[in-house]
N, C-alpha and C positions, 0 to 999 in steps of 0.2 A: 117617652116623656121623661124629662129630667127630674130627679128626686132630690129633695133638700138634704143637707147634711144631717147626721144623726141616725136614729133607727131607720132602717130601710134604705140607707144611702148605698150607692154602688160599693161593692166589696173589691178587694184586691183581686185582680184577674178579670173582673168585669169591664174595667176601663182601660187596662193595659195588661200586657203579658209579662210577669216578673221573670227575669232571667231567661226570656224566651229564646227559642231554638232547642231542638231535641237532638241528641246524639246517642247512638247505640253501636255496639260491636260484639261479635261472637267469633271466637277462634278455638278450634280443636287442635291441641298441641301434638296429637298423634297423626294429624293430617287427614282425619276422617272428614269426608265432605258432607255438608249440611244443606238441606233444601232452602232456597230463597224464601219459602213460605215462613220460615221461622223469624227471619229478620223483619219481614213485613209485619208479622204479628207483634213483635216487640216495639217497633217504632210507632205503630198505630195507637198504642196505649197512651202515647204522649201527644195526641193530636192537638190539644189545646195550647201546646207550645209553638205551634205553627200557625200561619195564616193563609196558607194556600199559594204562597209566592215562591215556593221552592221545596223540592224533595229530591233525594238521591241516595244511591247505594254504590259501594265498591265490592267486588267479589274476586277472590283469588283461587286459582285452580280450575277455572271454568272452561279453559280451552286446551285440554290435554293433547288433542290431536294437532294443535298448532303451537305447542309450548315453546318451540325454539324461535318463533317469529314475534316481532313487535306487533301488538294488536292496537291499531289506531282507531279510536272511536271519534267520529267527526260529525259536527252539525253544520249544515249549510243553510243560508238564507234562501238560496235559489240554485238553479242548475248551472248558472254561470260560475258561482263559487265552487261547486262540485267539479266542473270541468277544469277550472284553473288549478285546483288542488290535485286532481288526478294526473294532470299533465306534469305538475311539479314532482309528485311521487314517482311517476314513471321515469323521470329524468334522474332521480337521486337514489332510488331503491329498486329492488325487485318486488313487484306486487304479486304475491303468491295467490292471494284470493281477495276479492272485494264483493261486498253484498250489503243490501239494506239490513239494518238492525231490525230483527223481528219485533213487531209491536202489536198490541191489541187496543183498539180505540176505546177511550173512556170518555163519558160525557163531561167529566170535570177537568179533563186535560185538553186544552185547546191551543190553537196557533203553534203547533209543533213544527220545528224546522225539519228539513230533510236529515235523516239520521242514517249514517253509513259506517261500516267498519272495513278495515283493510288489514290484512296480515302481510307484514313486510319483512324482507331480508335485506341486510345492508351489505353490499359488495365491498370487499376489502379494498378494491381499487379506488373507491370513492373517499376513503378516510383521510388521505393526505396528512398523516401524522396524528390525527385525532383518535381518541378512543372511540369505540363503537357507540357507547352511551353518550359521549359529548356530541357526536355526529347527530344522533337521534334527537338530543335536546335542541340542537340548532334547527333541525327540521321543524320541530314543534313551534319554536319561537318564530320562525319565518312564516309559517302558515298563519299563526294567530295574529302576527303583527303586520303582515304584508299582503295577504290574499283577502280581498274584500268578501265579507259574508261567509267566512269559513273559520271554524274554531276546532282545534284538536282538544278533546276533553279527557282523553285517556290514551296512554302510549306505552304501557308496560307489556311484559311477556306473561302469558297465561293468566291474565287478569283483565278486568274491565270495570269502567265506571258507567253508571246509568243514571241520568239526572234530567230534571226539567222543572217547569213551572206547574205546581199543583201540590196537594198534600202528599206526603211520602208514600202512604199506602196506595194511593191512586197512581202515582208514578211507578211503583213496583208492579202493579197489575198492567199498566200501560206497556212496560218492557217485558212482561211475561216472566218475571223473575222466579216464579214457582217452578219453572222448567229448568232452572240452572241449579247446580250444586257446587259449593265452594267450601274450603276448609277455613276460610276467613271472610267474614262479612262486616261491613260497616254501613251505617245509615244515618241520614240527616233529615230533620224537618225544619224548615227555615221560617224565621220571623225577621225579615230584613228591617233594619232601623235607619241606617244612613247610606245604604247602597241600593241600587235598583234590583227589583225582582225580575230576572230574565233567565232564559234557558242556560246560557253560558255562566251566569253568576250563581247558579244553584251549587250546592255541595254534593259530593266531595270534589275537592280540587286535587289534580293528579299530575304527576310528571314521572315518566319511566315507571319504576315499580312502586313509587310512593303515592299515597293518597291520604287526605286529611279531611276530617269533619270537625266543625268548630262551633261552639256556643260562646258568644261574647263579642268583644269588639277590640280590634287591634289599633289602639290609638297611636302606635309608633309606625303605622303603615307608611307614611311619607319617608321617614328615615330608612326603614327597611327596604322600600322600593328603590330609593336612590343607591343604596349599598349594593343591592342585587344587580342593578343595571351596570355596575362596574365590571361584573363578571359575565355579561352577555344575556342575562335574563330580561324578559320583557313582560311587564304586568299589564295585560290587556283586557282582563275579564271583569273589571270594575267592581271588585269585591275584595275587602281587606284580607280575607283568608288566603288568597292566592300566594301571599308572600311566605306563608308558613311552609308550604310544600317546597318552594324553591330554596328556602333557607336550609331545610333538611337535606336536599340534594346537594347543595353547595358544601355544607359542613361535613356530611358523612361520606358522600361519594367522591367529591372533588378534593376536599381537604383531608379526607381519610381519617376523620376524628371518630373515636368510639361513641356509641350511643349515649352513654351517661354524660360524656363531656358535651355533646351537642345539646342535651337537655339542660345542662348547667348554663350554657350560653343563652338559650332561649328564655329560661326562667331562673336567673342567677339569684343567689342569696342577697339580702339587703346588705349595704355597707356596714351597718351596725353589727350584723351577725358575722360578717367576714372579719371584722376587727377582733372578735373574740376567739377566732380559730387558732389552732396550733400553727406555728410559724410557717412550716413548709406548705401546708394546705392554704393558708392565708395568702402566701406569695403566689401560688399557682392560680387561685381563683381571681386574685387581683389582676394577674397578667391576662387571664381570659376576658375579664370585663373590660380591660383597656384595649385589647386587640380586637375583640368582637363586640364592642359596645353598640355598634350600629345593627347588629343582628339580634339584640335583645328584644323580646316581645313585651310591650307595655300595654296595660289595660286588662280588663277582666276577661278570662278565657278558661274554658275546658276544651280539650281536644282529644280525639282518638286518631292516632296515626297508624296506618297499615303499610306493611312492606311484604315482600315475598315470604319472609320467615318470621315476621314479628308483628305484634299489635301492641301499641304503647298508649297508655292513658296518662295525660299530664294536665295539670291546672296551673293557673297563675299562683304566685307565691303566697297569697292570702286567701286563695280559693273563693273568689267572688262569683264563680259559676260552679254548679254542682257536678259531681261525678261519683258514681257508685260502682264498685267492683264486686264480682262474685265468682266463685269457682264451684264446679261440679265435676268430679273426676278429672278428666283431661281437658275439659272445656272451660274457657275463661269468658266471662260476660262483663261488658261495660255499658253504662247508660247514664243518662241524666237523672233518672228516677229508678228506685228499686222496683217499683211496680212493673216497669217494662221488662226487667229481668225475670221476675216471678211469673209473668204471663207465659213465658216459654220454659222456665225452669222453676217450678213451684217450691222445690226443696233443695236449694243449693247447700253444699257442704260448708261454705263460708261466705259471708257478706261483709264488706268493709268499705270505709271511705278513705281514700289515700290522703297523705299529707300534702299540703300546698307546695307546688314546685318540685315534688318528688315523683319521678315516673314510675308507673306500674307496667311491667313488661311481660308479655306472654310470648313464648318462642316455640317454634317447631322443634321437636327433639332432634338432636344431631343425626340420629340414625333413621329418622322418619322419611319414608317415601309417601308422597301424597296418595291417599287411597280413594 
């Protein structure tokens, strides 16, 4: 029953979700592996930020026995898509192992596609002057753009993305993530606003070793998409967040830019702030904004980016979406809400909110071997 304005009227959060979408991340800088149960507990605290149309996780260090091979996680609409993809992979790679991704049925997770994983080796004879990673990137783009009913949603080494339509804690149970251990986890609970809720559109988005979870809206999506297409990327997953992971791959792997410069490109200072900088820095950042203007992310966002050796938290320049960071010994925590962190780490050594547009970076120690 509708209530009249005034006392007893609907409160904020009852009629819409403010800054909805939940993100969370955990990384142990010593490389100690953590059960997937922890990240499920953290993201479940922020259930009201989701609406059941998407949840997902990324995990690093989960395939030590296949750590030298590319792990493709693929979703298929039907057996025809699977057959076409497997024929393509057999022609372009060495398929070391293929199997269904283990799942546990959940009453709240329905209409799941076929979920398969492949461990792949790239023969040097196939590269034709490309780097191995460029070759793999093209394989992913081909499957997602050209094979009907098939989508590669994870393609890195010794890592994997697990995602689908449902609340994140239900997706975690569906994929049996409590059976995995990783030194780096990220998680996402989705509340889609202007893009569809479907299995491929859930977060994280991933390419090679990169994965991204995102709260917000990329209003520059059209410009970013057209820019990426000039470099061979194809945005096929119908969600604005997809451009972020491809931009990171382009800037850091293909253009070989340092992480801090890539973050400056994605979330640069305002022109009024650039004008007040010391001359050399002003000229350098002006050049970046001119050269990479089409790679800038516009709109409200907070993101957690994961890579083999790093976890990065970054917000838009005026922090229109929340992000909280905490540390306990060698473990870094990131989340949309402090409550999610304290659910799994009640007494952190430090808790803080990062500055808008300034990345917070956790890194594996140089001498660290994943434990």
